VOBA-1610 file (N, C-alpha, C; in pm, whole numbers, padded with zeros to 5 digits, always signed):
BEGIN
Met+00088-00102+00030Met-00015+00009-00006Met+00074+00102-00019Arg+00058+00203-00087Arg+00150+00353-00086Arg+00107+00452+00032Val+00176+00495+00051Val+00220+00613+00200Val+00199+00727+00114Leu+00119+00832+00115Leu+00086+00948+00094Leu+00194+01039+00161Ala+00231+01163+00103Ala+00328+01262+00167Ala+00282+01306+00300Ala+00363+01326+00402Ala+00264+01414+00495Ala+00211+01561+00402Gly+00123+01632+00464Gly+00071+01710+00444Gly+00009+01712+00326Phe+00001+01622+00254Phe-00085+01571+00126Phe-00224+01597+00124Val-00308+01716+00035Val-00486+01711+00042Val-00526+01658-00099Pro-00589+01591-00109Pro-00655+01522-00221Pro-00717+01639-00332Pro-00689+01683-00428Pro-00759+01779-00502Pro-00920+01737-00505Cys-00987+01848-00542Cys-01122+01839-00560Cys-01149+01788-00700Leu-01211+01704-00744Leu-01208+01610-00855Leu-01365+01624-00902Pro-01363+01666-01046Pro-01497+01708-01103Pro-01594+01573-01128Thr-01722+01556-01107Thr-01765+01464-01121Thr-01857+01436-01281Lys-01861+01321-01331Lys-01908+01284-01434Lys-02035+01301-01451Ala-02103+01362-01564Ala-02219+01385-01599Ala-02265+01379-01731Leu-02384+01328-01742Leu-02430+01331-01916Leu-02435+01484-01934Glu-02472+01573-01892Glu-02483+01689-01936Glu-02435+01820-01810Pro-02427+01928-01862Pro-02321+02000-01730Pro-02463+02067-01638Pro-02459+02065-01566Pro-02562+02156-01456Pro-02597+02321-01508Ser-02702+02333-01471Ser-02746+02448-01572Ser-02801+02554-01412Gly-02819+02673-01421Gly-02839+02772-01345Gly-02740+02838-01269Thr-02796+02911-01166Thr-02675+03068-01126Thr-02578+03013-01031Leu-02615+02902-00982Leu-02561+02860-00841Leu-02421+02735-00888Trp-02420+02731-01010Trp-02287+02639-01101Trp-02172+02720-01109Leu-02085+02638-01098Leu-01974+02766-01150Leu-01889+02640-01246His-01824+02693-01339His-01784+02586-01438His-01598+02648-01451Glu-01553+02552-01443Glu-01394+02599-01504Glu-01349+02534-01622Ile-01265+02581-01692Ile-01169+02553-01774Ile-01092+02429-01767Lys-01077+02359-01839Lys-01007+02263-01821Lys-00869+02298-01889His-00742+02328-01860His-00634+02349-01868His-00541+02226-01909Asp-00440+02237-02026Asp-00394+02129-02053Asp-00236+02140-01992Gly-00245+02074-01803Gly-00148+02113-01764Gly-00133+01977-01645Phe-00051+01991-01525Phe-00057+01919-01436Phe-00155+01983-01345Arg-00241+01868-01281Arg-00324+01928-01123Arg-00212+01892-01013Val-00235+02035-00951Val-00132+02059-00827Val-00187+02099-00705Ile-00155+02036-00594Ile-00211+02084-00481Ile-00099+02138-00393Ala-00124+02281-00393Ala+00011+02389-00342Ala-00019+02405-00183Arg+00065+02378-00118Arg+00054+02388+00053Arg+00186+02468+00067Lys+00133+02590+00135Lys+00239+02678+00193Lys+00199+02632+00368Asp+00305+02642+00420Asp+00310+02615+00591Asp+00447+02767+00639Gly+00393+02863+00666Gly+00525+02949+00720Gly+00614+02976+00583Asn+00699+02963+00570Asn+00796+02990+00489Asn+00822+02849+00382Arg+00801+02745+00407Arg+00799+02603+00348Arg+00676+02594+00230Val+00687+02576+00098Val+00614+02549+00027Val+00623+02400-00076Arg+00536+02315-00043Arg+00522+02208-00137Arg+00433+02196-00201Leu+00426+02136-00331Leu+00335+02105-00468Leu+00340+01954-00419Tyr+00224+01888-00441Tyr+00216+01793-00520Tyr+00110+01734-00614Ser+00118+01606-00736Ser+00041+01593-00792Ser-00099+01532-00753Arg-00171+01511-00855Arg-00324+01451-00809Arg-00322+01312-00740Pro-00209+01252-00751Pro-00202+01120-00700Pro-00100+01123-00568Gly-00028+01262-00569Gly-00002+01246-00446Gly+00177+01296-00438Asn+00227+01305-00559Asn+00375+01276-00606Asn+00430+01438-00568Asp+00538+01417-00498Asp+00577+01556-00481Asp+00647+01636-00618Leu+00613+01741-00654Leu+00635+01828-00766Leu+00716+01952-00718Thr+00741+02005-00591Thr+00838+02059-00550Thr+00919+02146-00661His+01017+02018-00668His+01168+02086-00731His+01107+02112-00867Arg+01015+02068-00931Arg+00953+02037-01065Arg+00918+02218-01087Phe+00862+02262-01016Phe+00781+02410-01044Phe+00896+02520-00953Pro+00975+02544-00955Pro+01040+02644-00873Pro+00978+02778-00891Leu+00930+02864-00967Leu+00887+02958-00985Leu+00739+02954-00916Ile+00651+02912-00908Ile+00555+02878-00841Ile+00571+02854-00678Val+00671+02783-00665Val+00722+02774-00538Val+00774+02925-00452Glu+00855+02978-00546Glu+00878+03124-00496Glu+00812+03192-00478Thr+00681+03211-00578Thr+00570+03285-00557Thr+00515+03246-00431Leu+00432+03140-00440Leu+00381+03101-00314Leu+00426+03162-00191Ala+00555+03139-00182Ala+00643+03146-00033Ala+00628+03271+00009Arg+00618+03393-00113Arg+00640+03538-00098Arg+00449+03597-00041Leu+00390+03496-00092Leu+00251+03533+00003Leu+00240+03562+00138Arg+00161+03649+00145Arg+00157+03734+00276Arg+00091+03625+00427Ser+00049+03537+00360Ser-00067+03405+00429Ser+00056+03341+00536Arg+00039+03321+00670Arg+00087+03225+00712Arg+00082+03082+00688Ser-00025+03037+00643Ser-00034+02930+00570Ser-00127+02894+00465Cys-00133+02824+00348Cys-00286+02816+00255Cys-00250+02679+00185Ile-00365+02633+00165Ile-00364+02523+00040Ile-00426+02547-00059Ile-00373+02541-00194Ile-00439+02594-00305Ile-00436+02493-00437Asp-00560+02421-00462Asp-00583+02354-00580Asp-00590+02422-00715Gly-00506+02393-00787Gly-00494+02459-00914Gly-00442+02327-01026Glu-00382+02423-01101Glu-00312+02352-01203Glu-00177+02418-01252Ala-00041+02348-01289Ala+00098+02395-01345Ala+00033+02378-01497Val+00063+02536-01553Val+00031+02534-01705Val+00158+02620-01809Ala+00188+02538-01915Ala+00293+02616-01999Ala+00221+02625-02138Cys+00227+02808-02172Cys+00169+02827-02282Cys+00299+02828-02397Asp+00219+02780-02505Asp+00292+02813-02634Asp+00287+02989-02643Asp+00375+03010-02803Asp+00390+03142-02807Asp+00282+03192-02882Lys+00146+03113-02886Lys+00031+03232-02872Lys-00085+03238-02798Gly-00014+03154-02654Gly-00072+03190-02551Gly-00188+03100-02502Met-00138+02979-02574Met-00278+02839-02559Met-00182+02757-02461Pro-00229+02679-02390Pro-00168+02577-02327Pro-00095+02476-02379Ser+00032+02450-02352Ser+00073+02302-02430Ser+00131+02231-02339Phe+00061+02117-02335Phe+00098+02005-02255Phe+00244+01951-02294Asp+00284+01951-02421Asp+00456+01904-02462Asp+00541+02051-02344Arg+00470+02162-02334Arg+00573+02250-02265Arg+00583+02180-02139Ile+00468+02198-02075Ile+00506+02165-01946Ile+00525+02036-01916Arg+00552+01950-02025Arg+00588+01836-01962Arg+00765+01810-01983Tyr+00791+01888-02067Tyr+00943+01897-02116Tyr+00976+02009-02043Arg+00934+02132-02006Arg+01021+02261-01951Arg+00961+02259-01780His+01050+02251-01713His+01047+02282-01576His+01055+02379-01524His+01173+02492-01561His+01253+02565-01477His+01241+02713-01588Asp+01114+02784-01626Asp+01155+02873-01690Asp+00985+02949-01667Ala+00992+03088-01734Ala+00906+03170-01675Ala+00779+03129-01754Ser+00742+03025-01846Ser+00658+03006-01901Ser+00555+02918-01830Val+00587+02851-01715Val+00480+02801-01646Val+00482+02866-01532Phe+00311+02882-01507Phe+00203+02937-01361Phe+00118+02811-01318Leu+00058+02862-01238Leu-00022+02807-01162Leu-00125+02878-01165Tyr-00260+02784-01255Tyr-00443+02845-01245Tyr-00466+02824-01114Ala-00490+02877-01030Ala-00555+02854-00897Ala-00753+02854-00920Phe-00750+02741-00895Phe-00907+02699-00906Phe-00946+02738-00730Asp-00898+02674-00630Asp-00979+02677-00538Asp-00893+02711-00428Leu-00930+02793-00297Leu-00835+02797-00206Leu-00904+02718-00082Ile-00854+02629-00080Ile-00902+02524+00066Ile-00861+02549+00220Glu-00749+02602+00188Glu-00715+02626+00387Glu-00651+02785+00344Leu-00674+02874+00444Leu-00600+02968+00487Leu-00597+03021+00623Asn-00455+03033+00647Asn-00424+03047+00805Asn-00502+02973+00887Asp-00503+02827+00890Asp-00572+02734+00956Asp-00708+02725+00966Leu-00743+02821+00854Leu-00897+02799+00855Leu-00942+02723+00707Leu-01016+02622+00731Leu-01067+02556+00630Leu-01171+02631+00592Cys-01143+02673+00417Cys-01232+02740+00383Cys-01331+02657+00277Phe-01266+02505+00233Phe-01357+02400+00138Phe-01343+02303+00185Cys-01419+02236+00233Cys-01388+02043+00271Cys-01428+01978+00184Pro-01358+01931+00021Pro-01430+01833-00016Pro-01451+01691+00049Pro-01536+01605+00008Pro-01637+01596-00105Pro-01773+01655-00057His-01789+01723+00020His-01890+01800+00090His-01955+01916-00033Pro-02098+01858-00087Pro-02157+01925-00196Pro-02201+02103-00172Asn-02246+02069-00067Asn-02265+02248-00004Asn-02156+02314+00044Gly-02021+02268+00028Gly-01866+02293+00085Gly-01857+02473+00102Leu-01844+02564+00157Leu-01795+02682+00163Leu-01697+02704+00041Arg-01722+02776-00060Arg-01619+02784-00180Arg-01581+02915-00172Ile-01402+02971-00150Ile-01373+03073-00155Ile-01294+03109-00268Arg-01343+03198-00338Arg-01272+03226-00508Arg-01194+03304-00469Leu-01074+03286-00512Leu-00930+03389-00538Leu-00925+03468-00629Ala-00924+03584-00561Ala-00884+03714-00614Ala-00740+03742-00699Pro-00765+03801-00805Pro-00642+03850-00895Pro-00557+03930-00833Gly-00382+03892-00797Gly-00312+03978-00745Gly-00204+03989-00834Ser-00077+04061-00784Ser+00040+04080-00862Ser+00152+03954-00861Phe+00075+03826-00883Phe+00239+03763-00896Phe+00200+03699-01022Pro+00311+03657-01076Pro+00300+03658-01267Pro+00293+03488-01235Ser+00326+03439-01146Ser+00332+03295-01163Ser+00209+03217-01121Ile+00119+03292-01072Ile-00029+03256-01004Ile-00111+03323-01109Arg-00195+03226-01164Arg-00326+03304-01231Arg-00428+03244-01153Phe-00556+03314-01225Phe-00678+03278-01139Phe-00812+03242-01270
//
């Protein structure tokens, strides 16, 4: 049996349906062509985890550096590491082969925890969902 890394939180995963839900209470997110990432900040320490719990921290140093500069004491962000091509379109080939350049950034979906306050508790369907507001961090997009 595989042991997951300490601090790993599973991502909020979509549910398969025949049709997308409708109504004003639903939010829809774009599928980006990248790596799903759970980013965990605790003090000055930042760890990045893949969907199954693999450590991606050393693979995306610009995302780590940017998260370390956030003013929060702690946070957990569910998002996707993405690299865009020269036309600004997400490119899986770029993210797969290019690790340490400025074209890799984190698209943040959900703020799961902020300063020890649980903001969204998966898989509760009526969980509180706090949307992240745009900031001035080039390695994080919303």
